[in-house]
Structures are given as C-alpha cells and as structure tokens.
C-alpha positions in Angstrom: 24.5 -5.0 28.2 26.9 -7.9 28.0 26.8 -10.5 25.1 25.4 -13.9 25.8 28.2 -16.4 25.7 26.2 -19.2 24.3 26.5 -19.8 20.5 23.6 -19.9 18.1 20.2 -18.3 18.5 18.5 -21.7 19.1 20.7 -22.2 22.2 19.3 -19.4 24.3 15.7 -18.3 25.0 14.0 -15.2 23.7 14.7 -12.0 25.6 11.5 -10.8 27.3 10.4 -7.2 26.7 7.7 -4.8 27.5 7.0 -4.6 23.8 6.0 -2.2 21.1 2.3 -2.2 21.7 2.4 -1.4 25.4 5.0 1.3 25.1 3.5 2.9 22.1 0.1 2.9 23.8 1.5 4.6 26.8 3.0 7.3 24.7 -0.2 7.7 22.6 -2.2 8.2 25.9 0.2 10.9 27.0 2.1 8.9 29.7 5.5 10.2 30.8 8.0 7.6 29.6 11.0 9.5 31.1 11.0 7.7 34.5 11.1 4.3 32.8 13.8 5.6 30.4 15.9 6.7 33.4 15.4 3.4 35.2 16.6 1.5 32.1 19.5 3.8 31.5 20.6 3.2 35.2 20.5 -0.6 34.5 22.5 -0.2 31.4 25.1 1.9 33.3 25.2 -0.8 36.0 25.6 -3.6 33.5 22.4 -5.3 34.7 20.1 -4.6 31.7 19.0 -7.5 29.7 18.6 -7.5 25.9 14.9 -7.0 26.1 15.3 -4.0 28.4 17.8 -2.6 25.9 15.4 -2.9 23.0 12.7 -1.3 25.1 15.0 1.6 25.9 15.7 2.0 22.2 12.0 2.3 21.5 11.4 4.7 24.4 14.2 7.0 23.1 12.5 7.0 19.7 9.1 7.7 21.2 10.6 10.6 23.1 12.0 12.1 19.9 15.6 11.1 20.2 15.9 8.8 17.1 19.7 8.8 16.7 20.3 7.7 20.3 17.5 5.1 20.1 18.9 3.6 16.9 22.4 3.5 18.4 21.1 1.6 21.3 19.2 -0.8 19.1 22.3 -1.5 17.0 24.3 -2.3 20.1 21.6 -4.6 21.5 20.9 -6.4 18.2 24.6 -7.0 17.8 24.5 -9.7 20.5 20.9 -10.8 20.7 18.3 -11.1 17.9 15.4 -13.0 19.3 12.7 -11.4 21.5 9.4 -12.5 23.0 6.5 -10.0 23.3 4.1 -10.1 26.3 1.7 -13.0 25.7 0.2 -16.3 27.1 2.3 -18.8 29.1 0.6 -21.6 27.3 0.0 -20.3 23.7 -2.5 -21.8 21.3 -0.2 -20.9 18.4 3.4 -19.8 18.0 4.2 -17.0 15.5 7.7 -16.0 14.4 8.0 -12.5 13.0 11.0 -11.7 10.9 12.1 -8.1 11.3 14.8 -5.8 10.0 17.0 -3.5 12.1 15.2 -0.3 11.2 13.5 2.5 13.1 10.2 1.9 15.0 8.1 2.5 11.8 9.9 0.2 9.6 8.5 -3.2 10.7 4.8 -4.3 10.8 3.5 -3.4 14.3 2.3 -6.9 14.7 1.9 -6.8 18.5 -1.2 -4.7 18.0 -2.8 -7.3 15.8 -2.2 -10.1 18.3 -3.2 -8.4 21.6 -5.4 -10.7 23.7 -5.3 -13.4 21.0 -3.7 -16.2 23.0 -1.0 -16.4 20.4 2.7 -16.3 21.2 4.8 -13.8 19.3 8.6 -14.0 19.0 10.5 -11.5 16.8 13.7 -12.5 15.1 15.8 -9.5 13.8 17.6 -10.3 10.6 20.8 -8.2 10.7 23.9 -7.6 8.6 26.8 -10.0 9.4 24.7 -12.6 11.3 23.3 -15.6 9.6 19.8 -16.8 10.3 19.9 -19.4 13.1 20.0 -23.1 12.3 17.8 -24.6 13.5 15.2 -21.7 13.6 13.3 -21.0 16.8 10.3 -23.2 17.2 7.2 -21.8 15.6 4.0 -22.8 13.9 3.8 -20.0 11.3 6.2 -17.2 10.3 5.5 -13.8 8.8 7.9 -11.3 7.3 7.3 -7.9 9.0 10.2 -5.9 7.4 9.2 -3.2 5.0 10.2 -2.3 1.4 12.5 0.4 2.7 16.1 0.4 1.3 17.4 -0.3 4.9 15.4 -3.6 4.9 16.6 -4.9 1.5 19.5 -7.0 2.9 17.2 -8.6 5.5 14.6 -9.4 2.8 17.3 -11.0 0.7 18.5 -13.2 3.5 14.9 -14.4 4.3 14.2 -14.9 0.6 17.2 -17.1 0.2 15.7 -19.5 2.6 12.0 -19.0 1.8 11.7 -22.1 -0.4 13.0 -24.3 2.4 11.3 -22.6 5.3 10.1 -25.4 7.7 6.7 -23.8 8.4 4.3 -21.6 6.4 5.9 -18.3 5.6 3.5 -15.4 5.1 4.2 -12.0 3.4 7.1 -13.4 1.3 10.0 -10.9 0.7 9.7 -11.0 -3.1 6.2 -9.5 -2.8 7.1 -6.9 -0.2 9.8 -5.6 -2.6 7.0 -4.6 -5.1 5.3 -2.1 -2.7 7.7 0.9 -3.3 5.8 3.8 -4.8 7.6 3.8 -8.2 6.8 0.1 -8.6 3.3 0.0 -7.3 1.7 2.0 -10.1 3.1 -0.4 -12.6 1.7 -3.4 -10.6 -1.8 -1.8 -10.2 -2.0 0.0 -13.5 -4.9 -0.8 -15.8 -7.3 -2.0 -13.1 -10.8 -0.8 -14.0 -12.2 1.6 -11.5 -8.8 2.4 -10.0 -6.7 5.6 -10.3 -3.0 5.4 -9.3 -0.9 8.3 -10.5 2.5 7.2 -12.0 5.3 7.9 -9.6 8.9 8.7 -10.6 12.0 8.3 -8.4 14.3 11.3 -9.1 17.7 12.2 -7.7 18.5 15.6 -6.3 20.7 16.2 -9.4 17.8 15.5 -11.7 15.5 17.9 -9.8 18.2 20.5 -9.7 18.5 20.4 -13.5 14.7 21.0 -13.7 15.2 24.1 -11.6 18.1 25.3 -13.8 16.1 24.7 -17.0 12.8 26.1 -15.6 10.9 23.6 -17.7 7.4 22.5 -16.8 7.9 18.8 -17.4 9.3 17.1 -14.4 9.5 13.6 -15.9 8.0 11.9 -19.0 4.3 12.8 -18.9 4.6 14.5 -15.5 4.1 18.3 -15.3 3.5 20.7 -12.5 1.7 20.8 -10.1 3.3 17.8 -8.5 3.5 16.3 -5.0 7.0 15.4 -3.8 8.4 13.5 -0.8 11.8 12.0 0.1 12.0 8.3 -0.8 11.2 6.2 2.2 9.3 8.9 4.1 5.8 8.3 5.5 3.1 10.0 7.5 3.5 13.2 5.5 7.1 13.9 6.5 8.4 16.5 4.1 5.5 16.0 1.7 4.8 19.0 -0.4 2.7 20.2 -3.3 4.8 22.2 -5.8 3.3 24.4 -8.5 6.5 25.4 -10.5 10.3 25.2 -10.7 10.7 28.1 -8.2 8.8 26.2 -5.6 10.9 23.1 -6.3 14.1 25.2 -5.8 12.8 26.4 -2.4 11.9 22.8 -1.4 15.3 21.4 -2.3 16.9 24.2 -0.3 15.4 23.0 3.0 15.2 19.2 2.3 18.6 17.5 2.4 17.6 14.0 1.1 19.1 12.7 -2.1 16.2 10.8 -3.7 12.6 11.8 -4.1 9.3 10.4 -5.2 7.3 12.7 -7.4 3.7 12.3 -8.8 1.0 14.4 -10.3 -1.3 16.2 -7.8 -4.9 14.9 -7.7 -7.6 17.1 -6.3 -9.8 14.6 -4.5 -11.9 17.0 -2.5 -15.6 16.4 -2.3 -18.4 18.9 -3.1 -18.2 20.3 0.4 -14.5 21.1 -0.1 -13.3 18.5 2.3 -10.8 15.7 1.6 -11.6 12.1 2.7 -8.8 9.6 3.1 -9.3 5.9 3.9 -7.1 3.2 5.3 -8.1 -0.2 4.2 -6.5 -3.4 5.6 -6.3 -6.6 3.6 -6.3 -9.8 5.6 -6.1 -13.1 3.7 -7.4 -11.4 0.6 -10.4 -9.7 2.2 -10.7 -5.9 2.7 -11.6 -4.3 6.1 -12.2 -0.7 7.1 -9.4 0.6 9.3 -10.1 4.3 9.6 -11.3 7.4 7.7 -9.8 10.8 8.0 -11.6 14.0 7.0 -10.0 17.4 6.7 -9.9 20.7 4.7 -6.4 19.9 3.5 -5.1 17.5 0.9 -2.1 16.4 2.8 -4.1 14.5 5.3 -3.5 11.6 7.6 -5.4 10.6 10.7 -3.4 12.5 13.3 -3.8 15.9 11.6 -7.5 15.5 10.7 -8.8 16.4 14.2 -11.3 13.5 14.2 -11.4 13.6 18.0 -12.6 17.2 18.0 -15.5 16.8 15.6 -18.6 14.8 16.3 -19.8 15.2 12.7 -16.5 13.7 11.4 -16.8 10.8 13.8 -20.4 10.1 12.8 -19.3 9.9 9.2 -16.4 7.6 10.1 -18.8 5.4 12.1 -21.1 5.1 9.1 -18.1 4.3 6.9 -17.1 1.4 9.2 -20.6 0.2 9.9 -21.7 0.1 6.2 -18.3 -0.8 4.7 -19.2 -4.3 3.5 -22.5 -3.1 1.9 -21.4 0.3 0.6 -17.7 1.1 0.0 -16.6 -2.5 -0.5 -19.5 -3.0 -3.0 -18.8 0.2 -5.0 -15.1 -0.8 -5.3 -15.5 -4.6 -5.3 -13.7 -5.1 -8.6 -10.8 -2.8 -7.8 -10.3 -4.1 -4.2 -10.3 -7.7 -5.5 -7.8 -6.9 -8.2 -5.5 -5.1 -5.7 -5.6 -8.1 -3.3 -4.7 -10.5 -6.2 -1.9 -8.4 -7.7 -0.2 -7.4 -4.5 -0.5 -11.0 -3.3 0.5 -10.4 0.3 -1.3 -12.2 3.1 -1.5 -8.9 5.1 -1.1 -5.3 3.9 -2.9 -1.9 3.9 -3.7 0.7 1.4 -4.3 4.4 1.9 -6.8 5.7 -0.6 -9.5 8.1 -1.5 -12.2 8.5 -4.2 -11.4 10.8 -7.1 -14.0 13.1 -8.7 -15.0 10.3 -11.1 -15.8 8.0 -8.2 -12.8 5.8 -8.8 -10.6 4.4 -6.1 -7.5 6.7 -5.8 -4.5 4.9 -4.5 -1.8 6.7 -2.5 0.2 3.8 -1.2 0.3 0.2 -0.2 2.2 -0.9 2.8 2.8 -3.9 5.0 3.9 -1.8 8.0 1.2 0.8 8.5 -0.1 1.1 12.1 -3.4 -0.8 12.6 -4.3 -0.4 16.3 -7.0 -0.1 18.9 -5.4 2.8 20.9 -8.2 5.4 20.4 -10.4 6.2 23.4 -13.5 4.0 23.4 -15.3 6.9 25.1 -14.6 9.2 22.1 -14.6 6.5 19.4 -17.1 3.8 20.7 -17.5 2.4 17.2 -13.8 1.5 16.8 -13.2 -1.4 19.2 -15.7 -3.7 17.5 -14.3 -2.9 14.1 -10.7 -3.4 15.1 -11.6 -6.6 16.9 -13.0 -7.8 13.6 -9.6 -7.1 11.9 -7.6 -8.7 14.7 -9.8 -11.8 14.7 -9.4 -12.1 10.9 -5.6 -11.8 11.3 -5.5 -14.5 14.0 -7.8 -16.7 11.9 -5.4 -16.3 8.9 -2.5 -17.5 11.1 -4.4 -20.5 12.4 -5.6 -21.4 8.9 -2.1 -21.4 7.4 -0.7 -23.5 10.4 -3.5 -26.0 10.0 -3.0 -26.3 6.2 0.6 -27.2 7.0 -0.5 -29.7 9.6 -2.9 -31.3 7.1 -0.2 -31.6 4.4 2.2 -33.1 6.9 -0.4 -35.7 7.9 
C-alpha cells in the first residue's frame, strides 16, 4: 500500500471500501471471511491494494479474532490515507461526514448500519495523531462525531473540538458532550433524576485495589462496599466483567486481569419475580427514545448475544411485545426519566443499556454513542425486528436532513 503523492485530503477522493456493515453482517451470518482475507493479503504483498482494501483487511482481521494484526494494518493505512467512502448511492440526496478515531472496530459509532438503504452518502474521516484536519474539509451537508469516550479517542475529540465552533456545516454529537459518557462521570450527570437509579461508579487503579486486598477491608471506596461489580476501564460487552463478594475474590480477579484501571460499582439485583433478568437497549435519536432490543436471561451479566433469544420463542414473544408497546408502555412508565436523560446527555444520537430495579425505577448501566444498532438478525426468527429497526433508521435519517435544512434556512 503506497502513499498517495498528492498533498492535502481535499486533493484526492475518498477511498472506496466494502465497509463495516457489509463485512460485519457477513461475519454475523457465519460467512467464511478467510478467502477474502487471503485475496486482500495477496494484493498487499503485490503492492496493488488500495487504501480502502487495506482498511477492509484490518476489519476482517479483527472479525477473525486477530486484533493486534488488524490494528497494525489499520495504523499503516491511516498513516497515508484518512478519508473513506462507504457503499452508497451514486447520486446522494444528502452527504454525511463521519469523524472517527483510530481505534478498534468497536470504538466508533457503526453508522453504516444506520444509513443502509437511506440514499445518503457516507464518508468517514479518521482524525489521527500527527495529521491536521484537512483544509478545506471534504464537501458535506452535515457532520457527526462517531468517536467514543475511550481514552484512545481523546486526542481525536480534542482536535475536532478545537474546530467545532467554526465548523462550516452542522456538527452533531459534539466532542464536549461525548466526553461526559464515561461511567465515572455519567452517574454525576444523571444523579438526582426522579424515577432513575444509577449506581455511583469509581475509577480505581490496580494499586488502590491491591491495597484493599492487603487491608481486607469491606469498603472499596467512599460509600461503596462489597458486593461490587468490576470491569477494566474502557471494556464493553461484558469483557472481564465480574461480581465480587469480598477481598479474597478481588485478589483472585486481579491475578488474572492485567489491566491497570478499573470501574467499580455496587451490585444491583434487578431480577424479576420469575428469577430472570431483563436488560433493555434504548436508542435516542434527536431527543426521542426508541426500543432497540430486550435481552432476557437467568444471569445478571447479560447482553444480547449471551441471552439465547434465538432459541426461545417465549423470550422472543416478550421482546416483540416490548417493541410493539414501547411508546404506550415502557416509554410512558419512564417518561420523566427518559426525557431527563435526553436533556442532560444532550447528544443528538446515543444509546443506553438499562433495566428496571425492584422499585420499578429505570436502572442505568451505561450510556454510549458507539453501541451497535443493527438489523442483522434473521427476519425469519425475529420477524418483528425489521419494522422496528426501520423506524430507528428513518428517525436517524430524518434527524440528519433536519439539521442540514436548518443550516440551509439560516444561510438563506
């Protein structure tokens, strides 16, 4: 993969790629990505691979479980080309510029899923260390920041934020608001909302936790005692998430988890009367809440992929009712809390993972602008999902059009 000799991002076109949505869907459906991987590796070896093919190869390596190689390829590719075009219409109705960070495949909003079949063009500009944002910027009607609140994204967020006030088009999901989503900041932002329960979260170093082990004390942090839940800072989808009952369990956890910083919070038993746990993903688009999915399991550390929803007709019937009646049931019960969350978070687009505690309050686990919102599930197994996801995708497109039109009206 040879560098483009032209100077300035505005001087050369976007690199075309297969894209995140198509490749991730293939992997989700069980397709063998190895032949495509080998084909792209051959092109790289021959010096004929374009930047888009290099970025696709990076993603394929990550999807196949080889994250270090995938990230090394991504770093090389982004070192000489930062602008990419996802599959879309030749004559778009609207042009969107997504501002991404150089992070692994879960660290940026998977916006391609939201724009599939929308007639909207998507270009992604990676904001990387040592490279200034292009001047002029690529042509677009509306921009949206898709980098997350992860530490690896902070420099990218700072760069975007330094230009936010002078951005030539509407800029959605501004960096200053994304930086407030980290778990130890979120409970401060959402604390005090009536009908909402968000356990305080502390960020503790390995040294601080090791001292707790040595002392054997029950208090982990101010007002926080065992049992606790713990996870490495920046981890998602239940990676190295654990419930710990005492200092001995904490010692065993630290022995197998090599990270240096951790989030800890009190454990909340949110099981229902039937002993099952129910976890919801709600997506907020332009201030309005939409149902995304519902996971049901007999374990507290639940997310959709470990809930076995595809193997239980009863669970799917309950999820279907949740989606069908969301506006008249769940959203009504938690109207005040949902409205307050939308107002305080302030982002144009974000998700929350939540449940209902035993008092019927909305129990918040996390808020995120990069959670996967997709329509990959089998329509034969989940026939109720495509209409619901279409509603979310249409709302997202409508939001983009609205902001672009507001700018046009102001300019006129």
